[in-house]
C-alpha positions in Angstrom: -6.5 -12.1 -0.9 -4.2 -9.1 -1.1 -2.8 -9.8 -4.6 -3.4 -6.7 -6.7 -5.7 -7.1 -9.7 -4.3 -6.7 -13.2 -5.7 -3.2 -13.3 -4.1 -2.3 -10.0 -0.8 -3.6 -11.2 -0.9 -1.5 -14.3 -1.8 1.6 -12.3 1.1 0.9 -9.8 3.5 0.2 -12.7 2.6 3.6 -14.2 3.0 5.3 -10.9 6.4 3.7 -10.2 7.6 4.7 -13.7 6.4 8.3 -13.4 7.4 8.9 -9.8 10.7 7.2 -9.6 11.9 8.3 -13.0 11.0 11.9 -12.2 12.6 11.7 -8.7 15.8 10.2 -10.0 16.1 12.9 -12.7 15.6 15.6 -10.1 18.4 14.0 -8.0 20.6 13.9 -11.1 20.2 17.7 -11.4 20.7 18.3 -7.7 23.8 16.1 -7.1 27.0 16.2 -9.1 27.8 12.6 -8.0 24.9 11.3 -10.1 26.2 11.0 -13.7 23.2 9.4 -15.4 19.7 7.9 -14.9 18.7 5.3 -17.4 16.3 2.4 -17.8 13.0 1.3 -19.1 9.7 1.5 -17.2 10.1 0.5 -13.6 13.6 -0.8 -14.0 16.0 2.1 -13.6 19.7 2.5 -13.0 21.3 5.5 -11.2 25.0 5.9 -12.2 27.4 7.4 -9.6 30.5 9.2 -10.8 33.4 11.1 -9.3 32.4 14.2 -11.3 30.0 14.9 -14.2 32.8 16.2 -16.4 35.0 13.1 -16.5 32.1 10.6 -15.7 34.7 8.5 -13.9 32.9 5.7 -12.1 32.6 5.9 -8.4 32.1 2.4 -7.0 33.5 3.4 -3.6 30.5 5.8 -3.1 28.0 3.2 -4.2 29.5 0.7 -1.7 29.1 3.2 1.1 25.6 4.2 -0.2 24.4 0.5 -0.2 25.6 0.0 3.4 24.0 3.3 4.7 20.7 2.5 3.0 20.7 -1.0 4.4 21.2 0.4 7.9 18.2 2.6 7.3 16.1 -0.4 6.1 16.4 -0.1 2.3 18.0 -2.9 0.4 19.9 -1.7 -2.7 21.7 -3.6 -5.5 24.8 -2.3 -7.1 25.3 -3.1 -10.8 27.3 -2.1 -13.9 30.7 -3.2 -15.1 32.3 -0.8 -12.7 29.9 -1.5 -9.8 28.9 2.2 -9.8 25.2 1.9 -10.7 22.3 1.3 -8.3 19.6 -0.7 -10.0 16.0 -0.3 -9.0 13.3 -2.8 -9.9 10.2 -1.9 -7.8 7.9 -4.8 -6.9 4.4 -4.5 -8.3 2.9 -5.2 -4.8 4.6 -2.1 -3.3 2.4 0.7 -2.1 2.8 4.3 -2.9 3.8 5.0 0.7 6.5 2.3 0.6 7.8 3.8 -2.6 7.9 7.3 -1.0 9.7 5.9 2.0 12.3 4.1 -0.1 13.0 7.2 -2.2 13.4 9.2 1.0 15.9 6.7 2.5 17.8 6.6 -0.8 18.2 10.4 -0.9 19.1 10.5 2.8 21.8 7.9 2.2 23.2 9.9 -0.6 23.5 13.0 1.6 25.0 11.0 4.4 27.9 9.9 2.2 28.7 13.2 0.3 
């Protein structure tokens, strides 16, 4: 049985919250196209904007980002009333290596569309 125990699920949940939240905040500082990172726990949204000054939604970028990530093997979901947010909800059965790989593909896909 490969189902994680309750203790393993709690540990993974804490890791996802810490690692992904920290990584997305770093990306927000690094890329002007990321206007905000928000969410609770392991469910996070990364908002893409045309520029941080106006915070004008950038759904065109998100559409291209989703397609690029998919070609690299990462399935992303756009969200938000303007379709300019990428929503993350990491599965509790995910390994740390899988999370690292997904975050790497996400950033590579951002760079490919800048």
